[in-house]
C-alpha positions in Angstrom: -5.4 23.6 13.7 -4.4 21.5 10.9 -7.4 19.3 9.7 -6.0 15.9 9.7 -2.3 16.1 10.9 -3.2 17.6 14.1 -5.0 15.1 16.5 -7.4 16.1 19.1 -6.9 15.3 22.6 -9.3 12.4 22.3 -7.2 10.9 19.3 -9.9 11.7 16.9 -8.9 12.9 13.6 -10.6 16.4 13.0 -12.3 16.2 9.6 -13.9 19.6 9.9 -13.1 22.2 7.4 -11.3 25.4 8.2 -12.2 28.9 6.9 -8.6 29.7 6.5 -6.3 27.2 4.6 -3.3 25.8 6.5 0.1 26.5 5.2 1.6 24.0 2.7 4.1 22.7 5.2 1.3 21.9 7.5 -0.7 20.3 4.8 2.2 18.0 3.7 3.4 17.2 7.2 2.5 14.0 9.0 3.8 15.3 12.3 1.8 13.7 15.2 0.5 10.8 13.1 1.3 7.1 13.2 1.2 5.0 10.1 1.2 1.1 9.8 2.9 0.1 6.6 2.7 -3.7 5.6 5.3 -5.1 3.2 7.7 -2.5 4.4 11.0 -4.3 4.1 11.7 -3.8 0.4 10.5 -2.1 -2.9 7.4 0.0 -2.7 6.8 -0.6 0.9 10.3 0.4 2.0 10.0 3.7 -0.3 6.7 4.5 1.5 8.3 4.1 4.9 11.1 6.3 4.1 8.9 9.2 2.7 6.4 8.9 5.6 9.3 9.1 8.2 10.6 12.1 6.3 7.1 13.7 6.7 7.3 13.2 10.4 5.0 10.2 10.8 5.8 7.6 13.6 5.8 4.2 12.1 4.7 0.7 12.6 6.5 -1.5 10.0 5.3 -5.0 9.2 6.8 -7.6 7.1 7.9 -11.2 7.0 11.5 -10.4 6.1 13.2 -9.6 9.4 16.6 -8.5 8.0 15.0 -6.2 5.5 12.7 -4.8 8.1 15.5 -4.0 10.5 17.4 -2.2 7.8 14.3 0.0 7.0 13.8 0.6 10.7 17.2 1.9 11.0 16.9 4.3 8.0 13.5 5.7 9.0 14.4 6.7 12.6 15.3 10.2 11.2 14.0 13.0 13.4 13.1 11.4 16.6 10.1 9.7 15.2 9.2 6.4 16.9 9.5 3.3 14.6 8.3 -0.2 15.6 9.2 -3.1 13.5 7.1 -6.3 13.6 8.0 -9.5 11.8 4.6 -11.0 10.7 3.2 -13.2 8.1 -0.3 -11.7 7.3 -1.5 -14.7 5.4 -4.4 -15.6 7.7 -7.1 -14.0 9.8 -5.5 -15.2 13.1 -2.2 -13.6 12.2 -3.7 -10.5 11.4 -5.6 -10.4 14.7 -2.4 -11.3 16.6 -0.7 -8.3 15.0 -3.3 -5.9 16.1 -3.3 -7.4 19.6 0.4 -6.7 19.7 0.1 -3.1 18.7 -3.0 -2.4 20.8 -3.9 0.0 22.4 -1.3 2.1 20.3 -3.6 2.1 17.3 -2.2 4.0 14.2 -4.5 6.6 12.5 -3.3 5.6 9.0 -2.6 2.2 7.4 -1.0 1.4 4.1 -1.8 -2.2 3.0 1.2 -2.9 0.6 2.0 -6.6 1.4 1.6 -8.8 -1.6 3.0 -11.7 -3.6 3.1 -12.3 -7.5 3.8 -15.7 -8.3 3.6 -17.0 -11.9 1.5 -20.2 -12.7 -0.3 -21.4 -15.7 -4.1 -21.2 -15.0 -4.7 -24.9 -15.8 -1.9 -25.8 -13.3 -3.3 -23.8 -10.3 -4.6 -26.0 -7.4 -6.5 -25.0 -4.4 -3.6 -24.3 -2.1 -1.7 -22.1 -4.6 -4.9 -20.1 -5.4 -6.0 -19.7 -1.6 -2.4 -18.6 -0.6 -2.4 -15.9 -3.2 -5.8 -14.7 -2.0 -4.7 -15.0 1.7 -1.8 -12.7 1.0 -3.0 -10.1 -1.5 -6.8 -9.9 -0.6 -7.8 -11.5 2.7 -5.1 -9.8 4.7 -6.2 -6.5 3.4 -9.9 -7.3 4.2 -8.9 -8.2 7.9 -6.3 -5.4 8.3 -9.0 -2.9 7.3 -11.7 -4.4 9.5 -9.4 -4.3 12.6 -8.4 -0.7 11.8 -12.0 0.5 11.5 -13.2 -1.5 14.5 -10.3 -0.1 16.6 -10.5 3.4 15.4 -14.3 3.6 15.8 -15.6 7.2 15.8 -12.1 8.6 15.5 -11.9 7.9 11.9 -8.7 7.3 10.0 -7.0 6.9 6.6 -6.7 3.6 4.6 -4.6 3.3 1.6 -4.6 0.0 -0.3 -2.1 -1.1 -2.9 -3.5 -2.9 -5.8 -2.1 -3.1 -9.4 -2.7 -2.1 -13.0 -3.1 -5.9 -13.6 -6.4 -5.7 -11.9 -7.7 -3.6 -14.7 -5.7 -4.8 -17.7 -4.3 -8.3 -17.2 -1.2 -8.1 -19.3 1.4 -10.7 -18.2 0.6 -14.4 -18.9 0.0 -16.9 -16.1 -1.1 -14.2 -13.7 -4.9 -14.9 -13.5 -4.9 -15.5 -9.7 -2.9 -12.3 -9.0 -5.3 -10.2 -11.1 -8.3 -11.7 -9.3 -6.8 -10.9 -6.0 -5.9 -7.3 -6.8 -9.3 -6.6 -8.4 -10.7 -7.7 -5.0 -8.7 -5.1 -3.2 -10.2 -2.4 -5.5 -13.7 -3.6 -4.7 -13.0 -3.7 -1.1 -11.7 0.0 -1.2 -14.7 1.3 -2.9 -17.1 -0.4 -0.6 -15.3 0.8 2.6 -15.2 4.3 1.1 -18.9 4.2 0.7 -19.7 2.5 3.9 -17.4 4.4 6.2 -16.7 7.8 4.6 -19.4 9.5 6.7 -17.9 8.0 9.8 -14.6 9.8 9.3 -12.5 7.3 7.2 -10.8 8.1 4.0 -10.2 5.0 1.9 -8.4 5.1 -1.4 -6.3 2.7 -3.6 -3.1 3.0 -5.6 -2.3 1.1 -8.8 1.3 0.7 -9.4 2.6 -0.5 -12.8 6.0 -0.8 -14.3 7.9 -0.1 -11.0 11.5 -1.4 -10.7 11.6 -3.4 -7.6 13.8 -6.2 -6.4 11.0 -8.5 -7.5 10.5 -7.1 -11.0 14.2 -6.8 -11.7 14.5 -10.5 -10.8 12.0 -11.4 -13.3 13.8 -9.4 -16.0 17.0 -11.0 -15.1 15.5 -14.4 -15.2 13.9 -13.8 -18.7 17.1 -12.8 -20.2 19.5 -15.3 -18.7 17.2 -18.2 -19.3 16.0 -17.0 -22.7 12.3 -17.0 -21.8 11.1 -15.8 -25.0 7.4 -15.4 -23.7 8.6 -13.1 -21.1 11.0 -11.3 -23.2 8.2 -10.6 -25.8 5.8 -9.6 -23.1 8.4 -7.2 -21.7 8.9 -5.5 -25.1 5.1 -5.2 -25.7 4.8 -3.8 -22.1 7.5 -1.2 -22.5 5.7 0.0 -25.7 2.7 1.0 -23.7 4.6 3.2 -21.4 3.9 6.8 -22.6 6.7 8.1 -20.5 9.0 5.7 -22.0 10.6 4.3 -19.0 9.9 2.3 -15.8 9.1 3.9 -12.6 10.9 3.9 -9.2 9.3 2.8 -6.0 9.8 6.4 -4.7 7.4 7.7 -7.4 4.7 5.5 -6.0 5.7 6.4 -2.4 5.1 10.1 -3.3 1.6 9.5 -4.4 0.8 7.5 -1.4 2.1 10.3 0.9 -0.1 12.7 -1.0 -3.1 10.6 -0.4 -2.3 10.3 3.4 -1.7 14.1 3.8 -4.2 16.9 3.9 -3.4 17.5 0.2 -6.0 14.7 -0.6 -8.4 15.8 2.2 -11.3 15.6 -0.5 -10.1 12.4 -2.2 -12.3 9.4 -1.5 -12.8 6.1 -3.0 -10.5 6.6 -5.9 -8.3 4.3 -7.9 -5.0 6.1 -8.6 -2.6 4.5 -11.4 1.1 5.2 -10.9 2.1 3.4 -14.2 4.0 5.8 -16.6 0.9 6.0 -18.8 0.4 2.2 -19.4 -3.5 2.5 -18.8 -3.8 5.4 -21.2 -3.0 3.3 -24.2 
């Protein structure tokens, strides 16, 4: 019986080791699994949803963008897998609680905390509301999502994958101090939960994307060029010079790493920070 992809009758994920290794198809498959993905309507979240559906996982897709969410739902109903799309703003503990009450008792065994915002603002111009909103979406929502997940899964264990950013390690863009703080917090939370709950059956890891072409990053590039924002253009040139692969990445290249972490391929991976950044952090 496959170690993680096969669920016991109790719903508990079987974390015991087998003497004989499973086939590669079994190891990669998410058949019989249910995954909740936040920020699923576009960009990296959309790519993750498509790959997980392809691997056979049932899905709970969460985003504030209903139109985008409906489009992803249609695209991920591939092979008879169940897909539930929920339009929700996760910027608040009560909103997160309401989300889990909506899906309960149909609790997923895997969650991918991908929802996030990255507004630019000069550090000296940041007020309390702006700062707190960034933390609510990027960090606090992850904190409460993980708490609800661990509490509801209990002794059954499960898999948590948090999406942080290379900006948490090397702040590169100007006017992003608030963002860097929020994403560094996601890394710290991941390590803490991996330590506290690993022996209770939870695998908790973090992915750090960078230089990924998403609708958001492409909008910033277009804005910098059309409005001749020299500081952004200069930052872009310097950023590109650090990419040892010589190009920006695609959302699907992040999604494939997230799929690896969720699958039995990563059965002994715990508490890690995995960059998907074209070599940016290597320079």
